N, C-alpha and C positions, 0 to 999 in steps of 0.2 A: 503506408494506410492505414485502414482502420484495422485491420486484419495481422499487421506486422507483427504482433507477439507472438504469433504462434510458428514465427519463422526464427525467432531468438534461442539463444544458447540455454537459458532457462526454463524455456517450454519443453524445449527436448529433454534435457535432466528432468524436470518435476512431473512432465506428463507422458512424454511419449517414452523416456527409459523406466518409468515406474507404472505411473495409474493406465497407462494405454497399453501395457505389454502384459502377456500373459506369465502369470508368475512374479511378476513386478510386485514391488512393497509400497503401496500409495503412500505419500506421507498425511500424516494425519493435520497437521498446523505448519504454515510458513512464519519463520520468526524474521524479522527483520531487525537487526542491532546499530538502529540508526533511529534518527528522528526526520521528518517531513516539515517543510515551510508551505506558504503559498506562492512559491518560484515559479514558472512557469516549467522549469528543468523537473521539479520535485513533483509538479502534479502531473506532468507527463510519464516519468518513472511509478507513480502510483498507479498511476490508471492500465499501464502496462502491466505491472505486479498483479493486477486484481483483476485483469483477465484470464492469468494465467492460474492464479489461485483458484478462481471460479472452475474454468474449467478442470481442475485436479479434485474440485468439490474440497479444498481445504483452506480453512481460513487464513487470512494476512494479518500478521500481529506485528505492528511497531509503535514509533511513538510520535506525537503530536509534538511540533517546536511550539513554547510557548508564543511566536509571533502570530502563529494562525488566530490566536484570539486577542491580538493586539498587545499581548503582556510582554515584559523583559524576559521574565522569570515567572513560574507559576505560584512562587510564592505571593505574588499578588493578584492571583484569584480571588481573593476575599471581597477586593475592593470594587464597589459599586461601577457597573459601565452596563453599556446597552449593548448587548450580545447580539441583537438580532441584525445590528448594522453592519457589524463584522461580518455578518454572510451574505449580504446583499451585495458587496463589491467583490 
């Protein structure tokens, strides 16, 4: 459901054991050492992590795959394209 994130191990570690506990040490930021693409599984994971990060008042910082912008590599970023079309799908 929409609130499943608060039952996750990540939520318990980040929020319940630190931010939500007296004497806990809240995280300043959450760092993901991986990149997200537009696949449904990545979008779902990103959504769930964003809920945990928001509850803990900590930004989540990770990387976007070049495929998010329709690129094979970020070295292609300077090639002309209509970026608005990418975000319409």
